[in-house]
FIBA-349261 format. One record per atom (N, C-alpha, C): residue number from 1; residue in three letters; atom name; y negated, x, z. Coordinates in steps of 0.001 Angstrom, whole numbers, plus 500000, padded with zeros to 6 digits. Each point is the difference from the previous one (the first is absolute). Example, Ala and Ser with C-alpha at 12.3 -4.5 7.8 and 13.67 -1.06 7.14 Angstrom:
BEGIN
   num   residuo   atomo        Y        X        Z
     1       Ala       N   505690   513190   507800
     1       Ala      CA   498810   499110   500000
     1       Ala       C   498800   500900   500000
     2       Ser       N   498950   499650   499280
     2       Ser      CA   498810   500820   500060
     2       Ser       C   498910   499230   500730
//
This chain:
BEGIN
   num   residuo   atomo        Y        X        Z
     1       Met       N   759692   040492   322750
     1       Met      CA   501202   500655   499198
     1       Met       C   499457   500485   498749
     2       Gly       N   500483   501133   499506
     2       Gly      CA   499617   500504   498713
     2       Gly       C   500617   499159   498880
     3       Glu       N   499187   499658   499080
     3       Glu      CA   500522   499068   498911
     3       Glu       C   500855   500753   499235
     4       Asn       N   499840   501288   499630
     4       Asn      CA   500877   500700   499070
     4       Asn       C   501117   500861   500716
     5       Ser       N   499850   500198   501222
     5       Ser      CA   500946   500734   500693
     5       Ser       C   501278   499302   500255
     6       Asn       N   501026   500730   500077
     6       Asn      CA   501341   499454   500451
     6       Asn       C   500214   500535   501428
     7       Tyr       N   500831   499218   500714
     7       Tyr      CA   500337   500331   501407
     7       Tyr       C   501433   500292   500061
     8       Trp       N   500363   501241   500652
     8       Trp      CA   501383   500432   500173
     8       Trp       C   500343   500221   501382
     9       Leu       N   501262   499651   500296
     9       Leu      CA   500647   500275   501248
     9       Leu       C   501201   501027   499660
    10       Val       N   499962   501144   500784
    10       Val      CA   500915   501099   499684
    10       Val       C   500624   500439   501308
    11       Gly       N   501237   500495   499922
    11       Gly      CA   500695   500509   501045
    11       Gly       C   499580   501492   500319
    12       Ser       N   500274   500466   501263
    12       Ser      CA   499566   501255   500413
    12       Ser       C   501201   500810   500630
    13       Lys       N   501260   499409   499772
    13       Lys      CA   501093   500670   500641
    13       Lys       C   500934   500531   498982
    14       Trp       N   500437   501369   500120
    14       Trp      CA   500941   500645   499114
    14       Trp       C   501221   500148   500849
    15       Glu       N   501070   499194   499753
    15       Glu      CA   501268   500092   500813
    15       Glu       C   499379   499535   501438
    16       Glu       N   500057   500811   500922
    16       Glu      CA   499601   499664   501369
    16       Glu       C   498634   500693   500406
    17       Thr       N   499387   500633   499039
    17       Thr      CA   498683   500760   500269
    17       Thr       C   498832   499268   499578
    18       Asp       N   499124   499635   500925
    18       Asp      CA   498742   499351   499780
    18       Asp       C   499048   500937   499425
    19       Lys       N   499520   499764   498788
    19       Lys      CA   499123   500992   499302
    19       Lys       C   498606   499644   500082
    20       Thr       N   499607   498974   500802
    20       Thr      CA   498587   499517   500126
    20       Thr       C   499017   501140   500154
    21       Glu       N   500174   500806   501070
    21       Glu      CA   499070   501123   500222
    21       Glu       C   499902   500903   498915
    22       Asp       N   501096   500439   499340
    22       Asp      CA   500012   500849   498863
    22       Asp       C   499119   499410   498842
    23       Phe       N   500214   498668   499731
    23       Phe      CA   499320   499371   498935
    23       Phe       C   498509   500015   500193
    24       Ile       N   499563   499701   501199
    24       Ile      CA   498609   499863   500362
    24       Ile       C   499311   501414   499933
    25       Lys       N   500735   500946   500539
    25       Lys      CA   499486   501466   500091
    25       Lys       C   499803   500512   498521
    26       Asn       N   500988   499628   499150
    26       Asn      CA   500004   500550   498643
    26       Asn       C   499400   499185   498940
    27       Lys       N   499390   498798   500509
    27       Lys      CA   499374   499101   499140
    27       Lys       C   500850   499548   498804
    28       Ile       N   501252   499537   500339
    28       Ile      CA   500944   499573   498948
    28       Ile       C   500812   498904   500485
    29       Trp       N   500751   499382   499263
    29       Trp      CA   501161   499145   500258
    29       Trp       C   501010   500389   499006
    30       Glu       N   501230   500225   500512
    30       Glu      CA   501191   500421   499106
    30       Glu       C   501169   499065   500297
    31       Tyr       N   500749   499683   498916
    31       Tyr      CA   501277   499415   500142
    31       Tyr       C   500998   501020   500257
    32       Gly       N   500807   499771   501033
    32       Gly      CA   500961   501027   500417
    32       Gly       C   501371   499856   499580
    33       Gly       N   500258   498969   499219
    33       Gly      CA   501277   499697   499480
    33       Gly       C   500501   500968   498864
    34       Ser       N   501315   500098   499786
    34       Ser      CA   500572   500939   499072
    34       Ser       C   500172   499337   498629
    35       Glu       N   499900   498725   499948
    35       Glu      CA   500266   499283   498744
    35       Glu       C   498637   499557   499337
    36       Asp       N   500126   499631   498789
    36       Asp      CA   498744   499649   499255
    36       Asp       C   499723   498499   499934
    37       Lys       N   500578   499246   500960
    37       Lys      CA   499751   498543   499968
    37       Lys       C   498573   499514   500166
    38       Tyr       N   499131   500824   500567
    38       Tyr      CA   498591   499608   500181
    38       Tyr       C   499069   500852   499108
    39       Leu       N   500493   500713   499031
    39       Leu      CA   499271   500855   499256
    39       Leu       C   498861   499214   499205
    40       Asn       N   500385   498929   499491
    40       Asn      CA   498967   499066   499203
    40       Asn       C   498953   499480   500854
    41       Arg       N   500454   499476   501098
    41       Arg      CA   499083   499434   501061
    41       Arg       C   499024   500989   500620
    42       Val       N   500413   501132   500164
    42       Val      CA   499139   501115   500617
    42       Val       C   499024   500347   498860
    43       Asn       N   500400   500103   498802
    43       Asn      CA   499253   500385   498872
    43       Asn       C   498912   498924   499680
    44       Ser       N   500273   498727   500440
    44       Ser      CA   499057   498908   499702
    44       Ser       C   498886   499866   501019
    45       Ile       N   500115   500786   501063
    45       Ile      CA   498794   500051   500987
    45       Ile       C   498784   500622   499331
    46       Gln       N   498845   499385   500142
    46       Gln      CA   498865   500476   499291
    46       Gln       C   498948   500536   501050
    47       Thr       N   499155   500841   499492
    47       Thr      CA   498907   500601   500733
    47       Thr       C   499117   498787   500398
    48       Gly       N   499684   499996   501371
    48       Gly      CA   499134   498933   500588
    48       Gly       C   500900   498881   500674
    49       Asp       N   501339   499989   499714
    49       Asp      CA   500842   499073   500730
    49       Asp       C   499945   500281   501421
    50       Lys       N   500266   498990   500807
    50       Lys      CA   500110   500120   501473
    50       Lys       C   501534   500074   500307
    51       Ile       N   500268   500908   501082
    51       Ile      CA   501336   500178   500409
    51       Ile       C   500116   500064   501485
    52       Ala       N   501140   499565   500500
    52       Ala      CA   500150   500019   501422
    52       Ala       C   501480   500489   500307
    53       Leu       N   500104   500851   500976
    53       Leu      CA   501232   500428   500446
    53       Leu       C   500633   499067   501034
    54       Lys       N   501096   499555   499889
    54       Lys      CA   500655   498884   500803
    54       Lys       C   501422   500280   500552
    55       Ala       N   500320   499312   501073
    55       Ala      CA   501339   499916   500458
    55       Ala       C   500329   498580   500281
    56       Ser       N   501099   499577   499767
    56       Ser      CA   500482   498563   500322
    56       Ser       C   501067   500003   501019
    57       Tyr       N   499957   499087   500919
    57       Tyr      CA   501024   499842   501049
    57       Tyr       C   499916   498614   500556
    58       Val       N   500821   499668   500909
    58       Val      CA   500025   498664   500783
    58       Val       C   499797   500331   501408
    59       Lys       N   499217   499053   500617
    59       Lys      CA   499767   500009   501479
    59       Lys       C   500379   498673   500602
    60       Thr       N   500533   500100   501235
    60       Thr      CA   500120   498785   500717
    60       Thr       C   499290   499930   501335
    61       Lys       N   499497   501183   500415
    61       Lys      CA   499305   500099   501265
    61       Lys       C   498649   500786   499735
    62       Asn       N   499115   499799   501027
    62       Asn      CA   498717   500677   500058
    62       Asn       C   499135   499539   498774
    63       Leu       N   499966   498730   499660
    63       Leu      CA   499198   499548   498955
    63       Leu       C   498738   499326   500625
    64       Pro       N   498813   499939   499210
    64       Pro      CA   498802   499502   500525
    64       Pro       C   499986   498429   499973
    65       Phe       N   501117   499432   499844
    65       Phe      CA   500079   498551   499957
    65       Phe       C   501449   499516   500362
    66       Glu       N   500189   498830   500441
    66       Glu      CA   501336   499541   500419
    66       Glu       C   500928   499733   498930
    67       Asn       N   501188   500592   499927
    67       Asn      CA   500949   499888   498931
    67       Asn       C   501352   499401   500484
    68       Asn       N   500003   499618   501261
    68       Asn      CA   501221   499442   500594
    68       Asn       C   501305   500842   499707
    69       Gly       N   499690   501266   500020
    69       Gly      CA   501196   500926   499874
    69       Gly       C   500609   500207   498549
    70       Lys       N   499316   499287   499095
    70       Lys      CA   500389   500028   498579
    70       Lys       C   499534   501345   499273
    71       Pro       N   500777   500510   499094
    71       Pro      CA   499547   501155   499289
    71       Pro       C   498678   499676   499082
    72       Val       N   499119   500970   500031
    72       Val      CA   498871   499908   499079
    72       Val       C   499850   501289   499139
    73       Ser       N   499799   499812   498714
    73       Ser      CA   499833   501127   499096
    73       Ser       C   498702   500602   500303
    74       Val       N   499965   501299   500032
    74       Val      CA   498844   500779   500198
    74       Val       C   499775   501043   499020
    75       Met       N   498788   500217   499462
    75       Met      CA   499754   501082   499135
    75       Met       C   498882   500854   500642
    76       Lys       N   500361   501248   500327
    76       Lys      CA   499059   500902   500628
    76       Lys       C   499251   500723   498871
    77       Ile       N   498680   499866   499949
    77       Ile      CA   499156   500724   498995
    77       Ile       C   499600   501328   500720
    78       Lys       N   500487   501077   499521
    78       Lys      CA   499815   501307   500543
    78       Lys       C   498702   500677   499480
    79       Ala       N   499622   499739   498762
    79       Ala      CA   498810   500591   499429
    79       Ala       C   499633   499209   498772
    80       Val       N   498646   500099   499656
    80       Val      CA   499604   499380   498695
    80       Val       C   499091   500991   499292
    81       Gly       N   499915   499942   498675
    81       Gly      CA   499230   500871   499221
    81       Gly       C   499736   499441   498581
    82       Thr       N   499333   500841   499278
    82       Thr      CA   499688   499817   498561
    82       Thr       C   500565   501036   499176
    83       Val       N   500661   499591   498879
    83       Val      CA   500660   500996   499121
    83       Val       C   498855   500672   499258
    84       Leu       N   500097   501418   500063
    84       Leu      CA   499043   500838   499244
    84       Leu       C   500495   500427   498628
    85       Asp       N   501330   500189   499874
    85       Asp      CA   500500   500458   498761
    85       Asp       C   501527   499800   499973
    86       Asn       N   500537   499767   498768
    86       Asn      CA   501382   499726   499856
    86       Asn       C   500433   501142   498919
    87       Pro       N   500694   500995   500321
    87       Pro      CA   500473   500919   499017
    87       Pro       C   501072   499539   499061
    88       Lys       N   500497   498859   500241
    88       Lys      CA   500992   499344   499184
    88       Lys       C   501344   500696   499955
    89       Asn       N   500380   500594   501132
    89       Asn      CA   501268   500706   500155
    89       Asn       C   501077   499072   500565
    90       Gly       N   499552   498709   500333
    90       Gly      CA   501067   498972   500460
    90       Gly       C   500375   500259   501450
    91       Lys       N   499350   500938   500631
    91       Lys      CA   500334   500292   501403
    91       Lys       C   498845   499952   501033
    92       Ser       N   498704   500244   499485
    92       Ser      CA   498925   500159   500973
    92       Ser       C   498631   499511   499453
    93       Val       N   499106   499683   500872
    93       Val      CA   498626   499691   499656
    93       Val       C   499128   500769   500942
    94       Lys       N   498789   500399   499665
    94       Lys      CA   499015   500512   500929
    94       Lys       C   499212   498922   500688
    95       Val       N   499756   500106   501278
    95       Val      CA   499467   498832   500780
    95       Val       C   498835   500542   500864
    96       Asp       N   498956   499186   500054
    96       Asp      CA   498935   500223   501031
    96       Asp       C   500326   499126   501146
    97       Trp       N   500700   500478   500976
    97       Trp      CA   500424   499228   501148
    97       Trp       C   498846   499749   500907
    98       Asp       N   499857   498789   500494
    98       Asp      CA   498914   499649   501044
    98       Asp       C   500366   500598   501364
    99       Ile       N   499333   501097   500339
    99       Ile      CA   500455   500686   501255
    99       Ile       C   499516   499197   501231
   100       Asn       N   499130   499050   499899
   100       Asn      CA   499663   499190   501123
   100       Asn       C   500833   498750   500151
   101       Phe       N   500934   499773   499118
   101       Phe      CA   500955   498840   500177
   101       Phe       C   500821   500106   501181
   102       Lys       N   500102   498936   500696
   102       Lys      CA   500934   499975   501193
   102       Lys       C   501235   499137   499600
   103       Ser       N   501218   500559   500283
   103       Ser      CA   501233   499275   499578
   103       Ser       C   500006   498589   500653
   104       Lys       N   500641   499084   499308
   104       Lys      CA   500032   498626   500558
   104       Lys       C   501220   499304   499556
   105       Glu       N   500470   498961   500807
   105       Glu      CA   501128   499262   499638
   105       Glu       C   499548   498598   499392
   106       Ile       N   500621   499574   498933
   106       Ile      CA   499761   498776   499398
   106       Ile       C   501285   499174   500192
   107       Phe       N   499853   498853   500603
   107       Phe      CA   501158   499142   500376
   107       Phe       C   500320   498890   498898
   108       Gly       N   501291   499813   499827
   108       Gly      CA   500530   499022   499093
   108       Gly       C   499929   500360   498504
   109       Val       N   499618   501271   499722
   109       Val      CA   499851   500457   498723
   109       Val       C   500909   501265   499808
   110       Ser       N   500768   500130   498951
   110       Ser      CA   500784   501121   499798
   110       Ser       C   500246   500336   498632
   111       Tyr       N   499872   501306   499498
   111       Tyr      CA   500396   500508   498822
   111       Tyr       C   500940   501041   500221
   112       Arg       N   501230   499934   499476
   112       Arg      CA   501011   500974   500349
   112       Arg       C   500132   501105   498912
   113       Lys       N   499597   499777   498878
   113       Lys      CA   500189   500978   498897
   113       Lys       C   499175   501228   500282
   114       Thr       N   500373   501105   499445
   114       Thr      CA   499349   501345   500173
   114       Thr       C   498555   499882   499410
   115       Ile       N   499855   499378   498906
   115       Ile      CA   498605   499859   499370
   115       Ile       C   499959   498563   499329
   116       Ser       N   498886   499283   500468
   116       Ser      CA   499876   498616   499485
   116       Ser       C   498521   499841   499732
   117       Ile       N   499744   499275   498798
   117       Ile      CA   498704   499634   499787
   117       Ile       C   499797   498650   500623
   118       Ile       N   498841   499735   500492
   118       Ile      CA   499762   498670   500655
   118       Ile       C   499381   499019   499060
   119       Asp       N   500475   498779   500062
   119       Asp      CA   499448   498974   499134
   119       Asp       C   498680   499604   500615
   120       Lys       N   498881   500320   499291
   120       Lys      CA   498658   499746   500523
   120       Lys       C   499594   498578   500189
   121       Glu       N   500564   499036   499284
   121       Glu      CA   499807   498632   500112
   121       Glu       C   500765   499389   501133
   122       Lys       N   501186   500316   500165
   122       Lys      CA   500828   499459   501025
   122       Lys       C   499788   500681   501365
   123       Trp       N   499604   501158   500051
   123       Trp      CA   499758   500812   501241
   123       Trp       C   498619   500374   500397
   124       Lys       N   499088   499046   499751
   124       Lys      CA   498597   500319   500251
   124       Lys       C   499760   500285   501467
   125       Ile       N   500601   499093   500857
   125       Ile      CA   499676   500080   501412
   125       Ile       C   500696   501377   500532
   126       Pro       N   501278   500219   499777
   126       Pro      CA   500544   501255   500439
   126       Pro       C   499312   501324   499395
   127       Ile       N   499475   499869   498901
   127       Ile      CA   499275   501123   499331
   127       Ile       C   498819   500243   500978
   128       Ser       N   499324   498931   500342
   128       Ser      CA   498786   500230   500939
   128       Ser       C   500414   500559   501421
   129       Trp       N   501198   499678   500448
   129       Trp      CA   500522   500601   501192
   129       Trp       C   500252   501441   499888
   130       Ile       N   500573   500378   498864
   130       Ile      CA   500469   501327   499681
   130       Ile       C   498775   500940   499679
   131       Phe       N   499340   499662   498873
   131       Phe      CA   499109   500840   499411
   131       Phe       C   498526   499769   500410
   132       Glu       N   499614   498832   500558
   132       Glu      CA   498678   499728   500399
   132       Glu       C   499864   500015   501532
   133       Asn       N   501028   500390   500676
   133       Asn      CA   500055   500140   501437
   133       Asn       C   499601   498677   500741
   134       Lys       N   500386   498968   499394
   134       Lys      CA   499772   498616   500674
   134       Lys       C   501092   499853   501029
   135       Asp       N   499737   499269   501106
   135       Asp      CA   501003   499654   500941
   135       Asp       C   500830   498925   499612
   136       Gln       N   501215   500019   500401
   136       Gln      CA   500932   498904   499723
   136       Gln       C   499645   498793   500914
   137       Asp       N   499460   500267   501162
   137       Asp      CA   499480   499003   500958
   137       Asp       C   501103   498979   500359
   138       Asp       N   499539   498802   500113
   138       Asp      CA   500992   498820   500316
   138       Asp       C   500533   499298   498843
   139       Phe       N   499545   500488   498819
   139       Phe      CA   500451   499255   498802
   139       Phe       C   501505   499902   499873
   140       Phe       N   500632   501158   500438
   140       Phe      CA   501414   500067   499978
   140       Phe       C   500698   500032   501205
   141       Ser       N   500603   498920   500468
   141       Ser      CA   500746   499939   501213
   141       Ser       C   501453   499666   499590
   142       Phe       N   500944   500273   500728
   142       Phe      CA   501380   499677   499679
   142       Phe       C   500073   498473   499773
   143       Asn       N   499327   499237   500668
   143       Asn      CA   500039   498594   499828
   143       Asn       C   499716   499378   498728
   144       Asn       N   499194   500764   499221
   144       Asn      CA   499481   499418   498710
   144       Asn       C   500682   500767   498785
   145       Phe       N   501142   500523   500162
   145       Phe      CA   500818   500580   498852
   145       Phe       C   500285   498993   499009
   146       Thr       N   499986   498669   500266
   146       Thr      CA   500404   499100   499006
   146       Thr       C   498685   499454   499195
   147       Asn       N   498876   500385   500394
   147       Asn      CA   498845   499489   499294
   147       Asn       C   500031   500471   498572
   148       Asp       N   499440   499232   499050
   148       Asp      CA   500111   500377   498629
   148       Asp       C   499234   501255   499730
   149       Glu       N   498827   500189   500656
   149       Glu      CA   499235   501218   499758
   149       Glu       C   500726   501200   500404
   150       Ser       N   500623   500016   501260
   150       Ser      CA   500833   501178   500341
   150       Ser       C   501133   500229   499177
   151       Glu       N   500662   498986   499470
   151       Glu      CA   501178   500175   499203
   151       Glu       C   499768   500778   498779
   152       Asn       N   498799   499908   499503
   152       Asn      CA   499664   500766   498744
   152       Asn       C   500209   501566   500098
   153       Phe       N   499890   500538   501164
   153       Phe      CA   500141   501450   500222
   153       Phe       C   500961   500349   501035
   154       Cys       N   500585   499083   500643
   154       Cys      CA   500981   500351   501083
   154       Cys       C   501377   500102   499413
   155       Met       N   500708   501007   500378
   155       Met      CA   501325   500324   499533
   155       Met       C   500963   499889   501243
   156       His       N   500783   498990   500110
   156       His      CA   501003   499940   501112
   156       His       C   501260   500734   499704
   157       Gln       N   500314   500912   500848
   157       Gln      CA   501253   500758   499675
   157       Gln       C   500978   499956   501158
   158       Pro       N   501224   499776   499771
   158       Pro      CA   500961   500110   501093
   158       Pro       C   500037   501385   500708
   159       Leu       N   500289   499884   501267
   159       Leu      CA   500229   501324   500731
   159       Leu       C   501158   500854   499538
   160       Asn       N   501139   499335   499731
   160       Asn      CA   501207   500648   499607
   160       Asn       C   500123   500200   498536
   161       Gln       N   499682   501310   499635
   161       Gln      CA   500036   500386   498558
   161       Gln       C   500671   501326   499967
   162       Ile       N   500869   500141   498993
   162       Ile      CA   500483   501320   499601
   162       Ile       C   499366   500518   498804
   163       Leu       N   499292   501076   500045
   163       Leu      CA   499255   500478   498877
   163       Leu       C   500754   501204   499456
   164       Tyr       N   500452   500140   498725
   164       Tyr      CA   500699   501072   499338
   164       Tyr       C   499080   500662   499082
   165       Gly       N   500189   501345   499859
   165       Gly      CA   499385   500806   499068
   165       Gly       C   499674   501419   500352
   166       Pro       N   499753   500872   499154
   166       Pro      CA   499724   501368   500298
   166       Pro       C   498700   500241   500814
   167       Pro       N   499886   501077   500720
   167       Pro      CA   498758   500312   500673
   167       Pro       C   498791   499911   499144
   168       Gly       N   498893   499581   500571
   168       Gly      CA   498681   499919   499288
   168       Gly       C   499826   498852   499144
   169       Thr       N   500828   498937   500109
   169       Thr      CA   499895   498807   499046
   169       Thr       C   499420   498872   500692
   170       Gly       N   499389   500162   501240
   170       Gly      CA   499242   498831   500582
   170       Gly       C   500816   499116   500804
   171       Lys       N   501191   500388   500412
   171       Lys      CA   500866   498959   500607
   171       Lys       C   499842   500069   501614
   172       Thr       N   499159   500932   500474
   172       Thr      CA   499924   500208   501429
   172       Thr       C   499677   498553   500691
   173       Tyr       N   500676   499779   501121
   173       Tyr      CA   499789   498711   500670
   173       Tyr       C   500014   500249   501448
   174       Asn       N   498904   499870   500693
   174       Asn      CA   500031   500209   501450
   174       Asn       C   499841   498666   500737
   175       Thr       N   500728   499941   501116
   175       Thr      CA   499857   498818   500876
   175       Thr       C   499476   500372   501316
   176       Ile       N   498912   499401   500405
   176       Ile      CA   499409   500301   501362
   176       Ile       C   500130   498877   500870
//
């Protein structure tokens, strides 16, 4: 892990349109909301920081481990890259996306906000899964959600939630 780099998880959907392909093709990431609530956060992204496009949802079926039909938080990592420049417009950054990265699902981990900085101390293991392409392997099975180590970065969320807010504010919630 880069000592001075920050790690960011960012959304890629504007209303109902997934912008992943556009972002990769144009070597950018943009916040698609109409309000300025993330202006300072976007402006704080620095050249050299690591960034990942993500989607969060819940699954109960087709998991690589036994979950006894219980819901499991999933974060799909669609792309990873390195920030090349931040024009400080509060909306976008230039990114060198890793074109060889294959999307992957991370189980038991979920960030729902449109843009979040990752706590490097608390999330060392998930950072390695996301940015260093390490496998989640058997470390994380549904049966060990109560272990102290997994509790540090696992977010349990109920299935029934009603999310309010205007389009582009990161409230998208998919159930599979």
